[in-house]
C-alpha positions in Angstrom: 167.0 81.2 93.9 165.0 83.1 91.2 161.3 83.8 91.8 159.1 82.8 88.9 157.4 85.5 86.9 154.1 83.9 87.6 154.7 84.1 91.4 155.9 87.7 91.1 152.8 88.6 89.2 150.5 86.9 91.8 152.2 88.4 94.9 150.6 91.9 94.7 147.1 90.4 94.2 147.6 88.0 97.1 148.7 90.9 99.3 145.6 93.0 98.3 143.3 90.0 99.0 144.8 89.5 102.4 144.6 93.2 103.1 140.9 93.5 102.2 140.1 90.3 104.1 141.8 91.8 107.2 139.8 95.1 106.7 136.6 93.1 106.4 137.3 91.1 109.5 138.1 94.3 111.5 134.9 96.0 110.3 132.8 93.0 111.1 134.2 92.8 114.6 133.7 96.6 115.1 130.1 96.4 114.0 129.3 93.3 116.1 130.9 95.0 119.1 128.7 98.0 119.0 125.6 98.0 121.2 122.5 97.5 119.2 119.6 99.8 119.7 116.9 98.1 121.8 113.5 98.9 120.5 110.7 96.5 121.7 107.0 97.0 121.9 106.2 93.6 123.4 107.9 93.1 126.8 106.9 92.4 130.4 105.3 95.8 131.2 104.8 96.8 134.8 101.3 97.8 135.8 102.2 101.5 136.0 103.4 101.5 132.3 100.2 99.7 131.1 98.3 102.5 132.9 100.3 105.2 131.1 99.6 103.4 127.7 95.9 103.5 128.4 95.9 107.1 129.6 97.8 108.3 126.5 96.1 105.9 124.1 99.7 105.1 122.9 102.2 102.3 123.0 105.2 101.9 125.3 108.5 101.0 123.7 111.5 99.7 125.6 114.9 101.2 124.6 118.5 101.1 125.8 117.9 104.2 127.9 114.3 103.9 129.2 110.8 104.1 127.7 109.3 105.9 124.8 105.5 106.5 124.7 104.1 107.1 121.2 101.1 106.3 119.0 103.4 106.1 115.9 105.9 103.3 115.7 108.1 104.9 113.0 108.3 108.1 115.0 109.1 106.2 118.2 111.9 104.4 116.5 113.4 107.6 115.2 113.2 109.0 118.8 114.9 105.9 120.1 117.8 106.3 117.7 118.2 110.0 118.5 118.0 109.3 122.2 120.7 106.6 121.9 123.0 108.9 119.9 122.5 111.7 122.4 123.1 109.4 125.4 126.4 108.1 124.0 127.5 111.6 123.1 126.7 113.0 126.5 128.3 110.2 128.4 131.4 110.5 126.2 131.7 114.2 127.0 130.6 114.2 130.6 132.0 110.8 131.6 128.8 110.2 133.6 126.1 107.6 133.3 122.5 108.9 132.8 119.8 107.3 134.9 116.8 105.7 133.0 114.2 108.2 131.7 111.0 108.3 129.7 110.2 110.4 126.6 106.6 111.2 125.8 105.6 111.8 122.2 103.3 114.6 123.4 103.5 118.3 124.3 102.4 118.1 128.0 102.0 115.3 130.5 99.3 115.3 133.2 99.9 114.8 136.9 98.2 111.3 136.8 100.8 110.0 134.4 103.7 111.7 136.3 102.7 110.1 139.5 103.3 106.7 138.0 106.9 107.3 137.0 108.6 106.5 140.3 106.9 103.1 140.3 108.8 102.1 137.2 112.2 103.5 138.3 112.1 106.6 136.2 113.8 109.7 137.5 113.4 112.2 134.6 111.0 112.7 131.7 110.8 114.7 128.5 107.5 115.6 126.7 108.4 116.1 123.0 105.6 116.1 120.4 107.6 114.4 117.7 104.5 113.0 115.8 102.8 116.4 115.8 105.9 118.1 114.5 106.4 115.4 111.8 102.8 115.5 110.6 102.7 119.3 110.6 106.0 119.7 108.6 105.1 116.9 106.2 101.7 118.5 105.5 103.4 121.8 104.7 105.8 120.1 102.3 108.8 121.0 104.4 110.0 117.4 104.8 109.2 113.9 103.4 110.5 111.7 106.2 111.0 112.2 109.9 114.8 111.9 109.7 115.0 114.9 107.4 117.8 117.2 108.6 115.6 120.3 108.3 112.9 118.9 110.7 112.4 120.5 114.0 112.6 117.0 115.4 116.4 117.3 115.1 116.2 119.4 118.2 115.3 116.3 120.2 118.9 115.7 121.0 119.3 119.3 122.2 116.4 119.0 124.6 117.6 115.6 125.9 120.9 117.3 126.7 119.2 119.6 129.2 117.5 116.6 130.9 120.8 114.6 130.9 122.7 117.4 132.7 120.1 117.6 135.5 119.7 113.9 135.8 123.4 113.1 135.9 124.5 115.7 138.4 123.1 116.6 141.8 122.6 120.3 141.7 122.5 122.3 144.9 121.6 125.7 143.5 118.2 127.4 143.5 116.2 126.7 140.3 116.2 130.3 138.9 118.0 129.8 135.6 116.4 129.9 132.2 116.1 126.1 131.9 117.6 124.6 135.0 119.7 125.4 138.1 122.9 125.1 136.0 124.4 128.4 134.7 122.9 129.1 131.4 126.1 128.7 129.4 126.7 125.2 130.8 123.0 124.2 130.6 123.1 125.1 126.9 126.6 123.5 126.4 125.1 120.1 127.4 122.3 120.7 124.9 124.4 122.0 122.0 126.9 119.1 122.3 124.0 116.8 121.4 123.1 118.6 118.1 123.6 117.0 114.8 126.0 118.1 112.0 123.4 120.2 110.2 122.5 122.3 113.3 126.2 122.5 114.3 127.2 123.9 111.0 124.5 126.6 111.3 125.7 127.5 114.8 129.2 128.0 113.6 128.0 130.1 110.7 125.9 132.3 113.0 129.1 132.9 115.0 131.1 133.9 111.9 128.3 136.4 111.0 129.1 138.3 114.3 132.0 140.0 112.5 134.1 139.8 115.7 131.3 141.1 117.9 131.7 138.1 120.2 131.5 137.7 123.9 134.6 137.5 126.2 135.1 134.5 128.5 133.9 136.7 131.3 130.6 137.4 129.5 130.1 133.8 128.3 130.2 132.3 131.8 128.0 135.0 133.4 125.6 135.9 130.7 121.9 134.9 131.2 120.0 133.2 128.4 118.6 136.0 126.2 115.0 135.4 126.9 112.7 137.7 124.9 111.6 140.0 127.6 112.2 143.6 128.6 111.9 142.7 132.3 114.8 142.9 134.7 116.6 139.7 135.6 114.8 139.7 139.0 111.5 140.0 137.2 112.4 137.3 134.8 113.4 135.0 137.7 110.2 135.7 139.5 108.1 135.0 136.4 110.1 131.7 135.9 109.3 130.6 139.4 105.6 131.4 138.8 105.5 129.4 135.6 107.2 126.5 137.3 104.6 126.6 140.1 101.8 126.7 137.5 103.4 123.7 135.7 103.7 121.8 139.0 100.0 122.2 139.7 99.1 121.1 136.2 101.6 118.3 136.1 103.3 119.3 132.8 106.4 117.5 133.9 108.8 119.8 132.1 111.6 121.7 133.8 112.6 124.0 131.0 110.8 127.3 130.6 110.4 128.5 127.1 109.3 132.0 126.2 108.3 132.7 122.6 110.7 134.5 120.4 109.0 136.6 117.7 111.2 139.6 117.6 114.1 140.0 115.1 116.3 141.7 117.7 115.9 138.8 120.1 116.4 136.3 117.3 119.9 137.9 116.6 120.6 137.6 120.3 119.7 134.0 120.3 121.9 133.3 117.3 124.8 135.1 119.0 124.2 133.2 122.2 124.1 129.7 120.7 126.7 130.4 118.1 129.1 131.5 120.8 128.4 128.4 122.9 129.1 126.2 119.9 132.5 127.8 119.2 133.3 127.9 122.9 132.8 124.1 122.9 135.2 123.9 119.9 137.7 126.0 121.9 137.6 123.7 124.9 137.9 120.6 122.7 141.0 122.1 121.0 142.8 123.2 124.2 141.9 120.7 126.8 144.7 118.0 127.1 142.6 115.2 128.4 139.1 113.8 128.7 136.7 114.7 131.6 136.8 118.5 131.4 133.0 118.8 131.1 132.4 116.3 133.9 134.8 118.3 136.2 133.2 121.6 135.4 129.7 120.3 135.9 130.7 118.7 139.3 132.3 121.9 140.4 129.4 124.1 139.4 126.8 121.7 140.8 128.5 122.1 144.2 128.0 125.8 144.1 131.4 127.0 142.8 131.7 129.4 139.9 133.7 128.8 136.7 136.6 131.1 137.8 137.1 129.0 141.0 137.0 125.8 138.9 139.6 127.2 136.5 141.9 128.2 139.4 141.7 124.8 140.9 141.5 122.5 137.9 142.3 124.4 134.7 146.0 123.4 134.6 145.0 119.7 135.1 143.2 119.9 131.7 145.8 122.0 129.9 144.0 125.3 130.3 145.3 128.5 131.9 144.5 128.9 135.6 143.2 132.4 135.3 140.3 134.0 133.5 142.5 136.7 132.1 144.9 134.2 130.5 142.0 132.0 129.2 140.3 135.0 127.7 143.5 135.9 125.7 143.6 132.4 124.4 139.9 132.5 123.6 140.1 135.8 121.7 143.0 134.5 119.5 141.0 131.3 118.8 137.7 133.1 118.1 139.2 135.7 115.7 140.6 133.0 113.5 137.1 131.7 113.0 136.1 134.8 111.1 138.7 134.0 108.4 137.7 130.3 107.9 
């Protein structure tokens, strides 16, 4: 039986129509299946939350992951979106749910506010002055909208990563590290994993500028955060403990200890430290053979083990060498290729 010329001519168009209809249905299903961002200002607020609103002269917003307290609705919505992205990213990498938290659009939180948090089921908090940052940068002509990739508010995901790691894992180590009880490399890994594409690109570029002056695996997992101080590590740890004691008295509510960086030498050390962490993440993502490696490492280290012990016990399970020496050889080969890209 011969097919008519008209039917032959219509067949490709019918196929394309069916194909695009199929793509549209799939896309619609995918979008509808994605969890929408919860962002509500009017909801049944517990008394403790109403008290916080009054103390801060701000409004509480309900999100998928907890509460945001801010005087600026647009800024609060931006924070909600960044928080949601960071949560999904962290839980994808660390395979661990994060308990509900609260993010304050302010630099410091007083003890009266902090004392109310347990009453609303909040186990962690992050003060982040998003409105102040936005207004300052906008007045200086640096940005026109809060979502601008050059804004310092892009670091919100980074800071949330620190909180997530501490909230998701039960650490049994003394709190002597730069930002938390976790080894500095892992603490910053959790934070760097939550950075956006703009910051990630800059981290990788900073690593390429090292001109092969990069750290070995041995140095990465043992190196302390390059805080800008000429004090010994014991003196730094002592000062950190003092700062935390002062913060506890004042009720600042923040766990991370930040020391100002206004020295070019330290700035280079910072770039090297974070650039190396970023590329080490790329390395793990390339060579691990299955999901869950970050969760496994975090669990092992939170129980008091070191990275070498974890590698000996679990490295092979995730497709990695079982010894530091072998892993370092693989890392060196991987890192050197980055200078030619």
